[in-house]
C-alpha positions as a Markdown table, in Angstrom:
| # | Residue | x | y | z |
|---|---|---|---|---|
| 1 | Unk | -24.5 | 3.1 | 3.4 |
| 2 | Unk | -27.1 | 5.0 | 1.4 |
| 3 | Unk | -27.4 | 8.7 | 1.4 |
| 4 | Unk | -30.3 | 9.9 | 3.6 |
| 5 | Unk | -33.5 | 10.4 | 1.6 |
| 6 | Unk | -35.6 | 13.5 | 1.7 |
| 7 | Unk | -34.5 | 17.1 | 1.6 |
| 8 | Unk | -30.7 | 17.7 | 1.6 |
| 9 | Unk | -29.3 | 18.7 | 4.9 |
| 10 | Unk | -27.9 | 22.1 | 5.5 |
| 11 | Unk | -26.4 | 24.2 | 8.2 |
| 12 | Unk | -29.0 | 26.5 | 9.6 |
| 13 | Unk | -28.1 | 29.8 | 11.3 |
| 14 | Unk | -30.2 | 31.6 | 13.9 |
| 15 | Unk | -28.4 | 34.5 | 15.4 |
| 16 | Unk | -25.1 | 33.1 | 16.8 |
| 17 | Unk | -26.5 | 29.6 | 16.8 |
| 18 | Unk | -25.4 | 27.1 | 14.1 |
| 19 | Unk | -27.2 | 23.8 | 13.9 |
| 20 | Unk | -28.3 | 21.0 | 11.6 |
| 21 | Unk | -31.8 | 19.5 | 11.6 |
| 22 | Unk | -31.5 | 15.8 | 11.0 |
| 23 | Unk | -34.1 | 13.0 | 10.8 |
| 24 | Unk | -34.1 | 11.4 | 14.2 |
| 25 | Unk | -33.0 | 8.0 | 13.0 |
| 26 | Unk | -29.9 | 9.4 | 11.4 |
| 27 | Unk | -28.7 | 12.0 | 13.9 |
| 28 | Unk | -26.3 | 9.9 | 15.9 |
| 29 | Unk | -24.7 | 8.6 | 12.7 |
| 30 | Unk | -24.3 | 12.1 | 11.3 |
| 31 | Unk | -22.8 | 13.3 | 14.7 |
| 32 | Unk | -20.2 | 10.5 | 14.6 |
| 33 | Unk | -19.4 | 11.4 | 11.0 |
| 34 | Unk | -18.9 | 15.1 | 11.8 |
| 35 | Unk | -16.8 | 14.3 | 14.8 |
| 36 | Unk | -14.6 | 12.0 | 12.7 |
| 37 | Unk | -14.0 | 15.1 | 10.5 |
| 38 | Unk | -13.0 | 17.2 | 13.5 |
| 39 | Unk | -16.2 | 19.2 | 13.5 |
| 40 | Unk | -17.0 | 20.5 | 17.0 |
| 41 | Unk | -20.6 | 19.6 | 17.7 |
| 42 | Unk | -22.9 | 18.7 | 20.5 |
| 43 | Unk | -24.7 | 15.3 | 20.6 |
| 44 | Unk | -28.1 | 15.3 | 18.9 |
| 45 | Unk | -31.0 | 16.8 | 20.9 |
| 46 | Unk | -34.5 | 15.5 | 20.2 |
| 47 | Unk | -37.1 | 18.0 | 19.0 |
| 48 | Unk | -40.1 | 15.6 | 19.4 |
| 49 | Unk | -41.1 | 16.1 | 15.8 |
| 50 | Unk | -39.1 | 13.3 | 14.2 |
| 51 | Unk | -36.1 | 15.7 | 13.9 |
| 52 | Unk | -33.1 | 16.0 | 16.1 |
| 53 | Unk | -30.7 | 19.0 | 16.2 |
| 54 | Unk | -27.0 | 18.9 | 16.1 |
| 55 | Unk | -25.6 | 22.1 | 17.6 |
| 56 | Unk | -22.3 | 23.3 | 16.0 |
| 57 | Unk | -19.6 | 25.5 | 17.5 |
| 58 | Unk | -20.3 | 29.2 | 17.1 |
| 59 | Unk | -17.0 | 29.8 | 15.1 |
| 60 | Unk | -17.5 | 26.8 | 12.8 |
| 61 | Unk | -16.6 | 27.2 | 9.1 |
| 62 | Unk | -20.2 | 26.9 | 7.7 |
| 63 | Unk | -19.0 | 26.3 | 4.2 |
| 64 | Unk | -16.7 | 23.4 | 5.2 |
| 65 | Unk | -19.5 | 21.8 | 7.2 |
| 66 | Unk | -22.0 | 22.2 | 4.4 |
| 67 | Unk | -19.5 | 20.5 | 2.0 |
| 68 | Unk | -19.2 | 17.6 | 4.5 |
| 69 | Unk | -23.1 | 17.3 | 4.6 |
| 70 | Unk | -23.2 | 17.3 | 0.8 |
| 71 | Unk | -20.7 | 14.4 | 0.7 |
| 72 | Unk | -22.3 | 12.5 | 3.6 |
| 73 | Unk | -23.3 | 8.9 | 2.6 |
């Protein structure tokens, strides 16, 4: 499986909210990958702009999740 093209993915923080913006066609695949690595996250939510959002648990280790995103293929 090839690494997603475009800008690298990153954990975004907005107040207490932690989430990842993912191209809509790849969101379910990323969600499955994160869950397989024991990352607590909600299923992707469509944003109607070609991007879906994966909400992360409030107490998530942002650095660990970012490392997983960097390694995601």
